[in-house]
N, C-alpha and C positions, 0 to 999 in steps of 0.2 A: 472526403469519404474517409469514416473512421475506423480503425482496425479493433477487433476484439482482442483482449487480452489473452495470451495462450497458458499464462501461468495456472498451475491447480491452486485451490484454497487449501490450506493444511488444518484452518483451524477457525471457526466463528464464534465470537464471544459476544455477549449481549451486557453491557454496563448499564448503568443510570441514564447515564445521556447519549450514549455511543452505540452503536453496531460495528465490533472491529471484524475484519476479516485480516488473516495472519497468511502471509505466503512465505514460501521455502527463502532462507536466507543465505545468500552468497559465502563462500569461504571468507574468514576474518582476514586472512594475509592477503586477500584481493581488495579490502574495502579502506578506501582512506577515510571516510566518515560518513555521517547521517546527517539528512536535512529532511525538515517537515514542511510541506507546503499546504497552505489552506485556500481552497477553490471558492469563486464567490459565493455557490450554493451551500457553502459550510460544509464540506467534505475535506478531512485533515488526510494527507497523502506522505508517508514515510518513505524516501529513498535512500538507498546505498550510492555512496560514489564511488566507482570503482576506479582502482590503479592503469588499468587497460580498457580497451574495449571489451564488450561483453560478448555473449554467443551470438547476438542478435546484432551487433556493432555500435550498440550505446554503448555509454559510460556513467549509465544508471542503470539502477534496478528495484523493482517496488518493493519493498518489505510489507507494508501492510498498509490498510485503507480504514479510515475511521468516519462511516456516516452518523450524522446527527439523528437521535430518533425524535421523531417528530411526533404531531397527533395522530396519523396514519398507523404508526408501529406502536402506538401504546397502548391498542387492544390486542395485541397480539401477544 
């Protein structure tokens, strides 16, 4: 079973090729670096790698998600 992401979206931006959803960044002193992962369906997920475990026990936190604009989104 998949869990739903509980973070709130701060900003939604439409670019030429992507729909970008930005989430709240963790404090800079807790971040080691950032990584971007491309999923098989073309979605790009950027995560912050934390120095210690996060509030929910993980060591990464989602920073933004970029979904490619397809034929379905072109008319909107």
